[in-house]
C-alpha positions in Angstrom: 74.7 154.3 -154.7 78.4 153.5 -154.1 79.6 150.8 -151.8 79.6 152.0 -148.2 82.6 153.5 -146.8 84.8 151.4 -144.4 85.8 152.7 -141.1 86.9 150.5 -138.1 86.3 151.7 -134.6 87.4 150.9 -131.1 84.9 150.9 -128.3 86.3 151.2 -124.7 84.1 149.3 -122.4 82.5 151.2 -119.6 83.1 154.5 -121.4 80.7 156.6 -123.6 81.4 155.9 -127.2 80.8 158.8 -129.7 81.7 158.8 -133.6 81.3 162.1 -135.2 80.3 161.5 -139.1 80.0 163.9 -141.9 78.8 162.6 -145.3 80.6 164.3 -148.2 80.6 163.7 -151.9 83.5 162.6 -154.1 84.5 166.2 -154.3 84.5 166.7 -150.6 81.4 168.8 -150.4 79.1 168.0 -147.5 75.9 166.3 -148.6 72.6 168.0 -147.6 70.8 165.2 -145.7 67.7 167.2 -144.9 64.7 164.8 -144.3 67.0 161.7 -144.1 67.2 159.4 -141.3 70.3 157.4 -140.2 70.5 154.3 -137.9 73.4 152.2 -136.8 73.7 148.7 -135.3 76.4 146.7 -133.8 76.5 142.8 -134.4 78.6 139.8 -133.5 81.1 138.9 -136.1 78.8 136.3 -137.9 75.7 138.6 -137.7 73.7 136.2 -135.6 73.3 138.5 -132.4 72.8 142.2 -132.2 75.1 143.6 -129.5 73.8 147.3 -129.6 71.9 149.9 -131.3 73.7 153.2 -131.7 71.9 156.3 -130.8 72.1 158.8 -133.7 71.8 162.6 -133.3 71.9 165.2 -136.2 74.5 168.0 -135.5 73.9 169.8 -138.9 71.7 167.9 -141.1 72.0 170.3 -144.0 75.8 169.6 -143.9 75.5 165.9 -143.6 76.9 165.9 -140.1 75.7 163.5 -137.3 76.9 161.4 -134.4 76.7 157.7 -133.5 77.0 157.1 -129.7 76.7 154.4 -127.2 76.1 155.1 -123.5 78.7 153.9 -121.0 76.1 151.5 -119.7 75.7 150.0 -123.1 79.5 149.7 -123.8 80.1 147.9 -120.5 77.9 145.0 -121.7 79.6 144.3 -124.9 82.6 141.9 -124.6 83.4 140.8 -128.1 84.6 142.2 -131.4 81.7 142.8 -133.9 80.7 144.4 -137.2 78.7 147.6 -137.6 77.0 149.5 -140.1 75.0 152.8 -140.6 71.8 152.7 -142.8 70.5 155.9 -144.5 66.8 156.3 -145.5 66.2 159.1 -147.9 62.8 161.1 -147.8 61.7 159.0 -150.8 62.1 155.9 -148.9 65.2 154.7 -150.7 67.7 153.0 -148.4 71.6 152.6 -148.6 74.4 151.8 -146.4 76.6 154.7 -145.9 79.3 153.2 -143.4 80.5 149.8 -142.2 83.5 148.3 -140.3 84.8 146.2 -137.6 84.3 147.3 -133.9 87.1 146.4 -131.8 86.8 146.4 -128.1 89.2 147.6 -125.4 88.0 146.0 -122.2 89.6 148.9 -120.0 90.0 148.4 -116.3 89.3 151.5 -114.4 85.6 151.5 -115.0 85.3 148.2 -113.2 86.0 149.9 -109.9 
Protein backbone atom coordinates (compact mmCIF):
# COMPACT_ATOMS: atom_id res chain seq x y z
CA UNK A 1 0.00 0.00 0.00
CA UNK A 2 1.20 3.50 -0.78
CA UNK A 3 1.84 6.14 1.85
CA UNK A 4 -1.31 7.77 3.19
CA UNK A 5 -2.62 10.88 1.50
CA UNK A 6 -2.02 14.13 3.34
CA UNK A 7 -4.84 16.59 3.95
CA UNK A 8 -4.78 19.28 6.63
CA UNK A 9 -8.07 20.26 8.24
CA UNK A 10 -9.40 23.14 10.33
CA UNK A 11 -11.80 22.39 13.16
CA UNK A 12 -13.92 25.27 14.43
CA UNK A 13 -14.49 24.95 18.17
CA UNK A 14 -18.10 24.65 19.24
CA UNK A 15 -19.27 23.69 15.74
CA UNK A 16 -19.94 20.31 14.20
CA UNK A 17 -17.02 19.15 12.05
CA UNK A 18 -17.70 17.01 8.96
CA UNK A 19 -15.14 15.85 6.40
CA UNK A 20 -16.49 13.89 3.41
CA UNK A 21 -13.90 11.48 1.97
CA UNK A 22 -13.97 9.41 -1.19
CA UNK A 23 -11.17 6.92 -1.77
CA UNK A 24 -10.10 6.74 -5.42
CA UNK A 25 -7.29 4.83 -7.09
CA UNK A 26 -4.50 6.45 -9.12
CA UNK A 27 -6.75 6.64 -12.20
CA UNK A 28 -9.49 8.49 -10.30
CA UNK A 29 -11.81 5.49 -10.10
CA UNK A 30 -13.67 5.10 -6.77
CA UNK A 31 -12.45 2.11 -4.74
CA UNK A 32 -15.05 -0.44 -3.65
CA UNK A 33 -14.65 -0.61 0.13
CA UNK A 34 -17.41 -3.13 0.81
CA UNK A 35 -16.53 -5.04 3.96
CA UNK A 36 -13.89 -2.51 5.03
CA UNK A 37 -13.98 -0.51 8.24
CA UNK A 38 -12.54 2.97 8.76
CA UNK A 39 -11.66 4.80 11.95
CA UNK A 40 -10.01 8.09 12.72
CA UNK A 41 -8.43 9.69 15.76
CA UNK A 42 -7.10 13.10 16.66
CA UNK A 43 -4.00 13.43 18.86
CA UNK A 44 -1.91 16.25 20.27
CA UNK A 45 1.16 17.20 18.21
CA UNK A 46 3.58 14.80 19.89
CA UNK A 47 1.14 11.86 19.94
CA UNK A 48 1.00 11.47 23.71
CA UNK A 49 -2.64 12.42 24.30
CA UNK A 50 -5.72 11.49 22.31
CA UNK A 51 -7.96 14.52 21.81
CA UNK A 52 -10.92 12.85 20.06
CA UNK A 53 -12.24 9.89 18.12
CA UNK A 54 -13.93 10.77 14.86
CA UNK A 55 -17.31 9.26 14.14
CA UNK A 56 -17.21 7.50 10.77
CA UNK A 57 -20.24 6.85 8.60
CA UNK A 58 -20.39 5.11 5.24
CA UNK A 59 -22.30 7.13 2.65
CA UNK A 60 -21.65 4.78 -0.30
CA UNK A 61 -19.33 1.94 0.69
CA UNK A 62 -19.17 0.42 -2.82
CA UNK A 63 -17.88 3.82 -4.02
CA UNK A 64 -15.42 4.32 -1.14
CA UNK A 65 -17.39 7.31 0.17
CA UNK A 66 -17.59 8.06 3.90
CA UNK A 67 -17.64 10.92 6.41
CA UNK A 68 -15.49 11.71 9.41
CA UNK A 69 -17.21 13.90 11.96
CA UNK A 70 -16.98 15.39 15.45
CA UNK A 71 -20.03 16.67 17.30
CA UNK A 72 -20.04 20.29 18.46
CA UNK A 73 -19.79 19.07 22.05
CA UNK A 74 -16.52 17.34 21.15
CA UNK A 75 -14.98 20.22 19.22
CA UNK A 76 -15.65 22.61 22.11
CA UNK A 77 -13.28 20.55 24.31
CA UNK A 78 -10.32 20.62 21.91
CA UNK A 79 -8.07 23.64 22.35
CA UNK A 80 -4.80 22.73 20.66
CA UNK A 81 -3.52 21.99 17.18
CA UNK A 82 -2.95 18.30 16.65
CA UNK A 83 -2.48 15.46 14.19
CA UNK A 84 -5.09 13.06 12.83
CA UNK A 85 -5.12 9.92 10.76
CA UNK A 86 -7.60 7.50 9.21
CA UNK A 87 -7.04 3.73 9.46
CA UNK A 88 -8.66 1.25 7.06
CA UNK A 89 -9.14 -2.42 7.92
CA UNK A 90 -9.79 -4.70 4.94
CA UNK A 91 -12.06 -7.76 5.23
CA UNK A 92 -8.88 -9.92 5.33
CA UNK A 93 -7.69 -8.04 8.44
CA UNK A 94 -4.99 -6.14 6.53
CA UNK A 95 -4.60 -2.58 7.89
CA UNK A 96 -3.29 0.60 6.30
CA UNK A 97 -3.48 4.35 6.81
CA UNK A 98 -5.51 6.11 4.14
CA UNK A 99 -5.22 9.73 5.24
CA UNK A 100 -3.28 11.88 7.68
CA UNK A 101 -2.66 15.53 8.40
CA UNK A 102 -2.51 18.45 10.78
CA UNK A 103 -5.70 19.53 12.52
CA UNK A 104 -5.72 23.28 13.02
CA UNK A 105 -8.18 24.83 15.48
CA UNK A 106 -10.15 27.99 15.07
CA UNK A 107 -11.41 29.00 18.53
CA UNK A 108 -14.47 30.90 17.28
CA UNK A 109 -16.43 33.16 19.59
CA UNK A 110 -20.18 32.91 19.00
CA UNK A 111 -20.51 29.34 20.36
CA UNK A 112 -19.32 30.59 23.77
CA UNK A 113 -22.50 32.63 24.19
